[in-house]
C-alpha positions, 0 to 999 in steps of 0.5 A: 808939407811940400809934395816932395814928402812922397809918402805913398813912396817914402813910407812904404812898407817893406813888402811893398819895396821890395815889391817894387824893386824886384819888377824894376831889377827885371826890366833894368836888367833886359834893358842893359843886357839888350844895349849894353854890349860891354855888360852883356859880354860881363854876364856871358862871361859869369854865365848869366842871362837875363831870365835867371834875374827874377827878383833881389834874390838873384842880383848876387848872379850879376857881375860887380862892376868897378871904377876900372870897368867904367875907365875901360869902357870910357867914353861911351862904352856903358851907355844904355841908350843912343846919344840922340836920346841923352841931353847932358853929362857930368863926370867925376872930379878924379885926377888919376886915370880916365875920368868917368864920364856920365850920360843922363836923359832928361827922364834921368834928370828928372828922376835925379832932381826928384831925389835932391827934391826929398833930400831938401825937404827932409832937411825942412825946405819948403818953397818958402826957402832960399837955397844958397847953392855953393856947390861948384856947377859944370862937369861937377854933380852937386851944384846941377842936382841940388840946383834942380831939387831946390826948382822941384820944391819951389824955393828960390834957388842962388845958383851961387856955385863955389868960390868968390867969398864976398859974393857968397856972404853979400848974397847970404845975407842981402837975400836971406838965404836959409839953407846952404848946400855945398861941402862941409869944408867949404861951409866950414871956411864960410863959418870961419869968414862970417865969424871973422866979419862979425856978421853971425847976426846977419845970418838966417840960415837954419839947415845945410845939406853937406855932402861930396867929401868925408866928414866926422860927427865932430865936424857936424857939430863945429859947423852946427855950433859956428852957423847955428844950424842943422847940419844934413849929409847927402850921398851920392856918386857920379856914376850913380846919378850924383848927390841925392842917392841917399840923404838924412832925415831930421833924426840924423842918425844915417841916410835914407837910400832912394830905395824906388831908384837904387838897390843897396848891398853891402859886400865883402871887400875881399870876396865880394860875398854879399853880407847880411843886414846890419854887417860892415862892409863895401857898399854896392849899388844898383840902378833900376830906373836910369836909362842912359847909364844904367850900371848894375851892382857898381862897387862904391868902395865906400865902407858902412853898415845899412839898417832898416830899423824904424826911423821917428821921421816915418821913413821907410827906405833903408838908412846907410851910415856915414861912410866909415872909410873906403875900401881902396884908398885908406892909408896903410902906413908902416902896415897900420890902417889909417883913415883921414877921418880919425885924424880929423876927430882927434884934431876937432876934440883938441880944438883945431880947425878942420883944415888940414892936409896928410902928407905920407911919403917913403924914407929909407925904405920906412913910411912916414906920415906927417899932418900940417895943421892950422893954428888957431889965430890966438896961437899964431902969437904964441912962443915957440915953446908953446907951438913946440908943445901944442905940437907935441900933445897932438903927436901923443892924442894921434898916436893913441887914435891912430896906433902909429906916430906921426909928425905934426906940423902946427902952420899959420892960419889960413895958409893951407888951400881951401876947398871950393870942391873937394878938399885936397886932404891927403898928398901921398908921394909913395905913389909918384 
């Protein structure tokens, strides 16, 4: 077993985890107070001083941070160390407002790579594996995080980045890639391409580590079936370092949070009230070991559930469920809450590819919802009557799931742009 299954930490009894978190939280609050004037001001406005935080029980006293704070403090306002101590930045891939820029000391990079190494080992990775990293490199955290984690494990690392499918498949077959790391939408595209080119028998993949965008259980099973692998979820945000904040183990019933580095809370997204374990709400993280960008109580906007139910893998760190949507980008259409994952579930159940696009508009003061879906290749030669019948069937299934009617447009195979980073699933013209 790799050293990056660390039983002294990952199987630590809850009481010991909590004691470690208490110690690191107190130290981190003092670090932030002394070095981050923006957050110190926020604490003062709430009447909180460092000495008021003695344990996790006091965490709720601290102010919550959100992306608006990061944009307001852009670019240097939330740095916790001098620039001279920083060795890297990464940035979010968002397209609205100012980008979030996160800073890293060498210590931060080392701890982040340790977390990603744990994720690779949890997916069965060892020094004997060939880790094929097809996440984007650069400002996006995906490529750098899994690349560094693979090095820590001692695996042969293929820094493929995203795109150039011919090259991806050539190296995958010639070098015998065994673990694929990329977004789930890109994994689905690679699976399509492998089958089209008759390469399935030449692929040696055994596992995939997929994250950076929402994906359903149906999509997981579809990728697993097409590639003959076990597909593992990984979670993270640029604001808290990147992928590796949490990861799935062999049980695949949620992602273990690296609690020696992050404290997780669930809050009511409307009131900010901390909810008890097992409640569904918004996930909040406090980074307790980061130096350069030490966010306290950062609102992820992801909706999920935390549980400490005993896990068969032996790890004792709390698990987070796969995010069930978001508190900020869920679609409200004609008064109904709609999550893209609901639409994806219907499409996969009906046998359609996981590549689709949702277009929301407002016509005559009424919201419209259109879903463009790629046909299976064999459908493209069907008569117009058959295609119309298929669209009608999808409309009915979607209405049953969503509670509102949606227009469905079946389009030719591969006419919706494939994603090399995060898939652009939603076009909401109401905001333009």
